[in-house]
PARODREN-175992 format. One record per residue (C-alpha): x, y, z. Coordinates in steps of 0.001 Angstrom, whole numbers, plus 524288, in hexadecimal, padded with zeros to 5 digits. Layout:
N
XYZ...
This chain:
120
46C4ADF2CE274DA46248DF81C26B1146595DF32E25DAD46DC0DF8DE2550C4757DE010625EC3485F2E01F125AF6486DFDF946267D447D38DF0DE26385483A5DEFC1256174919ADEF7025BA848BF0DE1E4263B748510DDA7A25B2D491ADDDBB72506749AC5DD65025CFB48D4BDCBCF25EA4490CADC85F2509D49F1CDC40D2536F49DCBDBE80260CE498A5DB3202684148D49DB4EE2714148A59DAB0F27BCB47E51DA7B4286D1481B3DAAEF293D348132D9B352951E48AB7D993428A5E494EFDA407290694939DD9E0629DE7495ABD8F24297984A021D97942916B4A45DD9E9D29F394A5CDD916A2A6204AF22D89CD29B864B71CD965D29DBB4B494DA014294894B6F3DAEA429BAC4A9EFDB57729E3C4ABD9DC3E229D154A4B3DCF012A0734A743DDB082986949B6DDE2592A0694A0F1DEEAB2A8AD4A6A8DEC942B66549B1CDEEAB2BC6D49106DE7EE2B71949AB0DDD1A2B71049E69DDF222C5D049001DDE9A2CAA348D05DD3792C4A849571DC94D2B7BD4937ADBAB12B48D49A86DB25D2BF644A85EDB13D2B92C4AB03DBE192B0334B5D5DC4522ADA34B026DD37B2ACD54BA73DDB292A2AF4AEF0DE58E29C614AD34DE888290BA4B59DDF56228F364C274DEC0D292674BFFCDDF0E28F0C4C7FCDDDB6281D84D34DDE4BC289E64D291DDB2E2952F4CE7ADCF4A291474DCCCDCAF928C064DE29DC8A829BC74D308DBFF129D7F4D50CDB73F2907E4E179DB94D28AA14DDEFDAD7E282A44D571DB148277C14CF23DA33C2766A4C8F8DA6612864D4BB1CDA537284594B3D0DB069289B94A6B6DB4CF28B494A289DC41D28E4149784DCAE9291CF4926EDD5112940F48450DD8AD2993347B7DDD86528DA848685DCF9728364487CFDDDD727A05495B2DE2382800649AB5DD3D9284A5498D4DD08B273FE4A173DDF83270864AC0ADD78627A324AA55DC9D72744C4AC10DCFEF266C14B898DD71526C064BD35DCC9A2717D4BC30DC216267274C350DCE0025F394D06BDCC58268404D013DBF8E265484C914DB80D26F6C4C257DAD0B269094B770DA782273A44AF38DB328277ED4A115DB3562795949827DBE3E27EC848D3DDBB322887147FB4DBE2327F8947957DC551288934813FDC94F290D84826DDC8012A12D473ABDCB2C2A18447224DBE352992047BA5DB8932A3614740CDBD942AF3446673DB7632A90B46E7DDAB332A64B46F48DA9C92B51547E07DA7D32B2B848651DAA1D2BE5B489E3DB8BB2C198492B1DBE302CB2A49703DCC6E2D0E3
C-alpha cells in the first residue's frame, strides 16, 4: 500500500481508533471465546483460513455481524490478508457499538508466518 494513497489514509485513520493484536494475541483471544472473523473474499476463505474462523466478507460484515454476535460485548478479532481491510471493519464494528473489537496486525499472512493452525 503506497503511502499517501487515499486508501492508505483511510486505513491509517481507522487504525488510529482501533486496537491491533499480534497473531499470538488473536489466537489467545480465540481460545478464550473471541470470535475470529475472516473478512476476506469467499474464495480466499474457502482456500485456507485460520482454524475456527467464521467468514463474513468485508462487503457484508456490518449487515450480518448481529447474527454471529448479538451481544455488542462479544470479543471479536477481525482479519484479512494483510491487516488493512480488517482495520476498516473493526472501526465500523466499534461505530456499531461493539466494545471488544480488534484487528489482526499483518492479517492472515502474519497468522501463517506465526505457524498458527489453518484449515480449508
